C-alpha positions as CSV (number, residue, x, y, z in Angstrom):
1,M,107.3,112.3,102.7
2,S,110.9,112.0,103.9
3,I,113.3,109.4,105.3
4,D,114.7,110.4,108.7
5,I,118.0,108.6,108.3
6,V,120.4,111.1,109.9
7,P,123.5,110.1,111.9
8,G,123.8,111.3,115.5
9,D,126.8,112.9,117.1
10,D,128.1,109.5,118.1
11,L,127.8,106.7,115.6
12,Q,128.2,104.1,118.4
13,L,125.2,105.5,120.2
14,S,122.8,105.8,117.3
15,N,119.7,103.6,117.4
16,I,119.5,102.2,113.9
17,A,117.9,98.9,115.0
18,T,114.7,100.7,116.0
19,E,114.5,103.2,113.2
20,Q,111.3,102.9,111.1
21,L,112.1,102.6,107.4
22,P,109.7,104.2,104.9
23,D,107.2,102.1,103.0
24,L,108.6,100.7,99.7
25,N,105.4,101.4,97.7
26,N,105.5,105.1,98.8
27,L,109.1,105.3,97.7
28,L,108.3,103.9,94.3
29,E,105.3,106.2,93.9
30,S,107.5,109.2,94.8
31,A,110.2,108.1,92.4
32,I,107.7,107.9,89.5
33,K,106.3,111.3,90.4
34,N,109.5,113.3,91.3
35,H,112.5,111.7,89.7
36,P,114.1,114.3,87.5
37,E,114.8,112.0,84.5
38,L,111.1,110.9,84.5
39,V,109.9,114.5,84.9
40,I,111.9,115.5,81.8
41,Y,110.2,112.8,79.8
42,N,106.8,114.3,80.8
43,Y,107.9,117.6,79.4
44,K,109.1,116.0,76.2
45,I,105.8,114.2,75.7
46,D,103.9,117.5,76.2
47,V,106.0,119.2,73.5
48,L,105.5,116.3,71.1
49,N,101.7,116.4,71.7
50,V,101.7,120.1,70.7
51,D,103.7,119.2,67.6
52,K,101.3,116.5,66.7
53,K,98.4,118.9,66.9
54,L,100.2,121.3,64.6
55,K,100.8,118.5,62.1
56,F,97.1,117.7,62.2
57,Q,96.1,121.3,61.5
58,D,98.2,121.1,58.3
59,L,95.9,118.3,57.1
60,L,92.7,120.3,57.5
61,P,91.2,122.1,54.5
62,T,90.9,125.9,54.6
63,V,87.5,127.6,54.1
64,N,87.3,131.3,53.4
65,F,84.1,133.3,53.1
66,R,84.1,136.8,51.6
67,Y,81.2,139.2,51.7
68,N,81.1,142.7,50.2
69,Q,78.0,145.0,50.5
70,L,77.9,147.7,47.9
71,G,76.7,151.2,48.6
72,K,76.6,154.5,46.8
73,G,79.0,157.3,47.7
74,Y,81.3,157.3,50.6
75,D,78.9,157.2,53.4
76,M,79.6,153.8,55.1
77,R,76.8,154.3,57.6
78,K,74.2,154.0,54.8
79,T,75.8,150.8,53.6
80,F,75.8,149.2,57.0
81,I,72.1,149.7,57.6
82,N,71.1,147.9,54.4
83,P,69.9,144.3,54.9
84,L,72.4,141.6,54.2
85,F,71.9,139.4,51.1
86,E,69.1,141.6,49.6
87,N,70.5,144.2,47.2
88,N,73.9,145.3,46.1
89,Y,76.2,142.7,47.6
90,Q,78.9,140.4,46.6
91,Y,80.1,137.2,48.4
92,G,82.4,134.4,47.7
93,L,83.3,131.0,49.3
94,S,86.6,129.3,48.7
95,V,87.8,125.9,49.9
96,G,91.5,125.0,49.9
97,I,93.0,121.6,50.3
98,P,96.7,121.0,51.0
99,L,98.6,120.2,47.8
100,R,100.9,117.7,49.5
101,L,98.3,115.9,51.5
102,S,100.2,112.6,51.5
103,Q,103.3,114.4,52.8
104,G,101.2,116.0,55.6
105,R,99.8,112.6,56.6
106,G,103.3,111.2,56.7
107,E,104.5,114.0,59.0
108,Y,101.4,113.4,61.2
109,R,102.2,109.7,61.5
110,K,105.8,110.5,62.3
111,A,104.7,112.8,65.1
112,K,102.5,110.1,66.6
113,L,105.3,107.5,66.3
114,K,107.7,109.9,68.0
115,I,105.3,110.2,71.0
116,T,105.0,106.4,71.2
117,E,108.7,106.0,71.0
118,T,109.2,108.6,73.8
119,Q,106.6,106.9,76.0
120,L,108.4,103.6,75.6
121,Q,111.7,105.2,76.5
122,Q,110.0,106.8,79.6
123,R,108.7,103.4,80.6
124,Q,112.1,101.8,80.3
125,K,113.6,104.6,82.4
126,Q,110.8,104.2,84.9
127,L,111.7,100.4,85.3
128,Q,115.3,101.3,85.8
129,V,114.4,103.9,88.5
130,E,112.1,101.4,90.2
131,N,114.8,98.7,90.2
132,K,117.3,101.1,91.7
133,V,114.8,102.1,94.5
134,K,114.1,98.4,95.3
135,S,117.9,97.6,95.2
136,Y,118.8,100.4,97.6
137,F,115.8,99.6,99.8
138,N,116.9,96.0,100.1
139,E,120.5,97.0,100.7
140,L,119.3,99.4,103.5
141,L,117.3,96.5,105.1
142,T,120.4,94.3,105.0
143,L,122.6,96.9,106.5
144,K,120.1,97.5,109.3
145,S,120.2,93.8,110.2
146,Q,124.0,93.8,110.0
147,V,124.2,96.8,112.3
148,A,121.9,95.1,114.8
149,L,124.1,92.0,114.8
150,Q,127.3,94.0,115.1
151,E,126.0,96.0,118.0
152,K,125.3,92.7,119.8
153,A,128.8,91.5,118.9
154,L,130.3,94.7,120.3
155,I,128.4,94.3,123.6
156,N,129.6,90.7,123.9
157,Y,133.3,91.7,123.2
158,Q,133.0,94.5,125.8
159,A,131.6,92.0,128.3
160,L,134.5,89.6,127.6
161,Q,137.0,92.5,128.0
162,R,135.5,93.5,131.4
163,G,135.5,89.9,132.5
164,E,139.2,89.5,131.5
165,E,140.0,92.7,133.4
166,I,138.3,91.3,136.5
167,R,140.2,88.0,136.2
168,F,143.4,90.0,135.8
169,Q,142.7,91.9,139.1
170,A,142.1,88.5,140.7
171,G,145.5,87.3,139.4
172,E,143.9,84.8,137.0
173,S,144.8,86.5,133.7
174,S,147.5,88.6,132.0
175,L,148.0,91.9,130.2
176,F,148.5,89.9,126.9
177,L,144.9,88.5,127.2
178,I,143.5,91.9,128.2
179,N,145.1,93.5,125.2
180,A,143.8,90.7,122.9
181,R,140.3,91.3,124.3
182,E,140.6,95.0,123.9
183,N,141.8,94.7,120.3
184,K,138.7,92.5,119.5
185,T,136.5,95.2,121.0
186,L,138.1,97.9,119.0
187,E,137.8,95.9,115.8
188,A,134.1,95.3,116.5
189,L,133.6,99.0,117.2
190,Q,135.4,99.9,113.9
191,K,133.3,97.5,111.9
192,L,130.1,98.8,113.6
193,Q,131.0,102.4,112.6
194,E,131.7,101.3,109.0
195,L,128.4,99.6,108.8
196,K,126.5,102.6,110.2
197,A,128.3,104.9,107.8
198,K,127.2,102.6,104.9
199,Y,123.7,102.6,106.3
200,Y,123.4,106.4,106.3
201,K,125.0,106.7,102.9
202,T,122.6,104.1,101.4
203,G,119.7,105.9,103.1
204,N,120.7,109.2,101.3
205,T,121.1,107.3,98.0
206,L,117.7,105.8,98.4
207,Q,116.2,109.2,99.0
208,W,117.8,110.5,95.9
209,A,116.6,107.6,93.8
210,A,113.1,108.1,95.1
211,G,113.2,111.8,94.1
212,L,112.8,113.0,97.7
213,M,116.0,115.1,97.8
214,I,115.0,117.1,94.7
215,Q,111.8,118.5,96.2
């Protein structure tokens, strides 16, 4: 998914009013999945889960089983063919419990709390990212409307300027009025170009906030 907000060769001739903006829900979904700050939190949580598993292993008792089959001489083959647990064998079973079990439990609880804390931080960051995406999207909508209105204003100023020039040719106007109309047209054109530049800049910022420019 991408946002095709790219200026043309001539800002005045671009057709922003008819451009289709992306769906906001798709942008939010992309931001949650691809935004680098949120992706980093996923890596952090994965590492913390591994640490929690290691801490849990420290709490488990150790069980060791030892078996020795006795045989005469140095011929190991004869020893191996004797049935297990019949004659001439030794075995032992040992169970070990961690000496500092309370300390191990404390470390395990700390590992779990660290995961919870990181998940809360990730959620907070996710809300910030979502709010930015919504803010830039609303700003883009506003700029799109402003561009459409300014384009209409420019067309009106151009029509007034042409009308003034026709009246001048008929001897019903003056160069002063023509210059005044022309200045209004140029001001409207300049404002339109500024609005379009803001529109494209905001579009790029929105793509970045949604994680689309990092893929």
